[in-house]
N, C-alpha and C positions, 0 to 999 in steps of 0.2 A: 452060507450062500456064497458062490464065487462072484468075482467082479463081473464076469460075462452074464451071469444070471441076474445080477442087479441091473445091468444094462438092458437086458430083455424086459425086466419089470418096468423100467422107465418107459420103454416103447409101448408096452401094454397099457400102462397108465395114461400115457399121452393119447393113445387110440381111444380109450374109454372117454376121456375128456373131450376129444374131438366129436365123438358121438353125442355128447350132452350139449354141444353148442348148436343153437338153432340158427336157421337162415336169418331170422330177425337180428340175432346177436351179431352175425357176420356183417350184415348190411350196416348196422349201427357202428361197428368198428371201422368199416370202410369209410363211412361218412366222417367219423372223428379223425382218422388218420390222413384224410385228404388235406386237412389244414394243420398237420403236425409233422415235425421232422423226426427222423429216427432217434436223434439225441433226446427229444422230449419223451419218447417212449422209454428209452433206457433210464432216464432220470425218474420216470414214474415207477419203473420196476425197482430201482434202487430205493426209492422212498417207501415202497410197499413190500420190500423183500421179506420182512418178518411175517407179515400176514400171508404172503404167497407160500412161504415155507410151512407155515402152520397149516394151511389148507392142504398142501400136498402130503404132509405127514399124517393128516387126519383120515379116518375111515370115510368112505364115500357118504354114508348117512350123516356123519357129523359135518362134513364139508358142505353138504347141501343145506344144513341148518344155519350156517354162518350168515350173518346179516349182509356182509359185503358180497357174498356169492349170490344171494337172492335179490340184491338191489338191481333194479332195471337199468340204472345208469352205470354203476361200477361193476356189476356182475360179469358182463362180457369181457371187460378188461382183465378181471381176475382170472376168468377162464382161459383167455389167451395167454396170460402170463404163466399160468400153471402148465399149459400145454408146452410152451416154449421152455420153461424150466425142466420139464420132464425130458424133452427132446435134447436139450443142451446137456442135461445130466447124463443121458445115454451116450452122447458124444464124448464127454469127459471119461466115463467109465470104460468105453470101448478103447479109448486112447491108453488109459491106464492098463487095461488088459493086454492090448496088442504090443505096447512098448514095455510091458512088465515094470511099470513104475512103482508098483507096490506088491510085496509078496503076498498079501492077503488083505481084503477089506476089513474094516472094523465090524465086529458082531453087532448088528442092529437090524431093525425091521426094514423091509424093502421100501416102505413109504418114506421113512425118515431118510434113507439113503437117496431116494429120488430128490427130496428137498435139498439135502446137503450137496449133491452133485450139481443140481441146477443152480444153487447159490454159488458154488465154486466156478461154474461157467460164467456167471455174471461178473465175477471178479476178474476172470481171465479176459472177458470181452472188454470190460472197462479199461483194463491195463493196455489193451491193444488199440484203443481208439486214438485217432489223430487229435492231438491237443495242441493248442497254441502255447508254446513254452516261453514266450518272450515278454509277457506282461502287456499292459495297455499301450496303445490302443489295439484292441483285438479286431481283426478283419470281420466284416459284417457276417460272412458265411460261417464264421467260427463262434460268433457271439452266443448262440444258443447252447453251446457245449460248455457247461460250467463244471464239468467233472475235474477233479484234481488229478494231476499226473500221479502214477502209482507210487513214486518215491517221495511225494510231498507230505505224506503222513496224513 
């Protein structure tokens, strides 16, 4: 499968997941994010990245059987994270294809590639976040961002 084909599969998977997300899920997420900063969401994704990747790599029937997918509280968050991972993965793969960053993708299933590309995007996103590099005291607006700078190990 070509890199462009993997990118198309990312988009197709994201569309399918959007279709599985109910209005109730969306309203729940809106209510939760009204009291949360974007950095909190990024940290949640980082903390749950292993499960997010496992869900994306799983067949739809297996994904729907996972406890966290069915849970009324965490399920909408996991669905949103999987949608974002798939869309971000598509962006990564399109960039790889357009800029010819790799001669060919590794031979793997498209679901595993969606998970890998989404995870790669999260690393790229985290590396691009504005971090306070000067130690304490941290300005109040920066306090919720506790991600390490990319070169800090």
